[in-house]
N, C-alpha and C positions, 0 to 999 in steps of 0.2 A: 770645669772648676779647676783653678790653678792649685798648686801644691800648698801654698800658704792658707788658702780658704779651706782645703781639705783638712789641714792640720788644725785649724780653728774649729771646724765642725767636729772633728774627732775629740778634741780637748773638751769642748763644751759637753758633748754627749757623755764622755767618760767621767768627767769630774763632777757633773751635776746630777748623776743618778745615785740614789741612796743604796744601790745594790752593787757597787764596785766601780772599777775603772781607774781611779787615781792610785795613790798608794805610797808605800814606803819601802823600807828595806827590811830589817829584822832587828830583833833585840840583840844588843851587843853586850860585852862583858861589864859595862858600866850601868846595867839595868836601865837601858833606854832603847828607844826605837829610832833607827836612822831613817831619814826621809830622803828620797831621790826624786829628780824631775827638774823643772825649770819654769821660767816665765817666757811667754811668747807675745811680744809686741815688736816682732823681730826678736830673736832670742837675746836675753839680757845678760851680759857679762858683768861681773863685779857688782851685782845688786845685793842689797841687804835682804836677808830672808828671815822672817819672824813668824812664829806660831803663837797665836793668841787664843786663850779660852774665850768662851761666850758667857755673857752675863745678862740677866734680865734687868732692863732699865726702862722706866717709863712705859710699861705695858708691852714691850717687845724685846727681842734679843738683840744684843749689840756686841761689838768687840770689846773685850775687857783689856784696856791698854794699861792697867795699873801694874801689870807684871807679866811679861811674856812667858809662855811655857817653855820655849826654846828659841834659839837664834843661830843663824849661820850666814852663808853668803853663796853667791854663784861664782864659779871660776871663769877663766878666760874663754871657755867653751860653753858657757851659760848653764852648766850643770850645778845642781845644789851640792854644796860641800859643807861639812862640819855641822849639820843639823841633826840633832837627836833629841826626841821628846822623852823626858824622864818617865819611867814606869812607876806606879800604875797609870795607865792612860785614862783620860776622862773626856773623850770626844763627844760632840763634834768640836773641832777647832777651826779657826780661820788661819790659812797660810797666806802670808802677805809678802810680796816682793816690792821693795822700795828702792828707787833710784837716787843716787847722790852724784856728786861731781865726777866720781870715778866710774860710773856705770855707762856702758855703751851697748849699742845694738850691733851684734856680730854680723848682721846682714849688710851693714853699711860699710862702704869702702874706706872711710876715714874715721872710724870709731865715733860715729855720731851719737849724741845722747838719745835715749828713747823718747818717743812722742808722748807716751803716757807714763807718768812717774810712779804710779802705784798700781799693782795688779794683785788680785786676791782670788782665792778659791776656798772651798771647804774641805776639811778632812773628816770623814766619817769613820766609824769603827770598821765598816766593811772595806773601805779604801785602805786603811792602815793594815788590815789583815791580809789584803790581797798581795802586798809586796810590789805592786806595779808603781811606775813613776807617776808623779803628780805634776800637773801643768796648770798655770794660771794664764788667762788671756783677757783681753778687754771684754769679751762676751761673758766669761765666767764672773768677772768683777761686777758687771752690771746686774747679772742674775743674782749674785750673792747679796748685793746691796738692796735690790728690790725685795728679796725674800726676808732679809733681816728686818727691814722697816715695817713689815706687816704681820709678824708672828710673835706670839707671847709665850711659846713653849718650844722645847727642842723637837718634840715629835712633830708638831705642826710645821716647824721650819723645814725639817727634812722632807716632809711630804710636799711642801710648797715649792721646793727647789726645782722640781721637774716642771711645774707650771711656770715659774719665773723664767726658766731657761727657754721654754717654748715662746713666752711673751717677748723675750729679748731677741730670739732668733727671728720671730715673725716681724719685729719692728726694725731691727738693724742687722739682720743676718745676711744681707747682701745675696739673697737667693739660696741660702742654706736651707735644708729641710731637716725634719726630725732625725 
C-alpha cells in the first residue's frame, strides 16, 4: 500500500472512532481550545476551516450552518492555523475544510486546485481531550455524511460512525482494511 493510502487509512481509523485519534491543542488564555491538523485530498493549503455544531433536523442530526462555533484556515503547508473553539465545549462538532480560489493541493507541482472542494470529519470530546491532530479525508467525509443522515441523537451518531466508516472502506476503500 502506498504512503497516501496508508495515510488515508490511518486518518479514517483515527478520526472516526469515538475513543480518540483526532484532536486539538489545548485551552489558551482566551478561554478556547486550539485545534491542529489538516485536510488530505492531497494536503490542502489555504483552505477555509470551520467548526460547526450539530443540530437535530427532520429526525436526524445535521450540520448547524446558522453560526459556526469557530473558524480558521490552513497555511501554505496545509496545517490548521487560527482555529480555536470557545469554551465551554459542546461536542460533537463537524470540522469542515472548504476550498476557494486560493486553495491548492500541496502535492501538485503547479498549485493545482483540489479535486474535492469540501472535506469534513467529526470532533468528539475524546478527540478534543487527546490533543492529537485532526484530519479530514474524502473517506471521513463520506462516513460522516452517511452517519449524519441516519441518526436522530448524538449518542446513536457516535456509535454509528464506526459502522459508517467500515461501510465506506468496504465500498470505496481501495483495498484498505479495518
